[in-house]
N, C-alpha and C positions, 0 to 999 in steps of 0.2 A: 482534412483528416476526419474520419468517422469514429464515433464512440462505440460503434457496433463491435461486439466481441467476436473474434475470429472463431473461437470454440465456445459456444454458448454454455456448455457444462462447466467451464472454468470461471464463470461469473461469480458464483457463490464462494469458491475457493479464494479468488482475488479479493472479494469483500472481507472475508475473514482475515486474510493476510494484511490488508490495509488497517483493519481495526486492531490487530495485534501490534503492528508497527506504531500506530498512533498511541496505543497504551504505553509502549516502551519509551516513547519520547515525551510522554505526559500531555498529549493533546486529547481532549475529550471529544471524540467524534460520536455522532449519533447516526442511527440508520436513516438513510434518505438524504435530504438536502443539508449541506454543511456550509452554506455560503456565508455564515457569520464568523468563520474562523479567519485568522489573518493569513496573509501570503507567507509570512515567516513560519507559521504553524503548518500550513499546507506543504511548504518546502521541506520542513523537517520530517514530516511523515513520508513524503516521496523519497527523500534522501535515505531514511532508515530502510525503506523497502528495497532500494537499490543496493544498499550495504548488505542486507540479508541475502539478496539474490546472488551477489558476488561471492559471499562466504559459502553459500550452498554449491555454487559452481566449482569453487576451488576445492571443496571437500570431495566433490565428484571426480576431480582429476587425480586424487591420491589413491 
């Protein structure tokens, strides 16, 4: 699997989205490399991102 973004213009938006989700779950991410965070922290950020995407999708259905 490639890390290349399918829509390059979306990279900045996804980065902002990730930082927002991290802040909501109390994980202190910094710009660039974050290899010092735990798997638990990374999972909570990813989980929060998915939760927000599902909420946005459900709002769009109404």
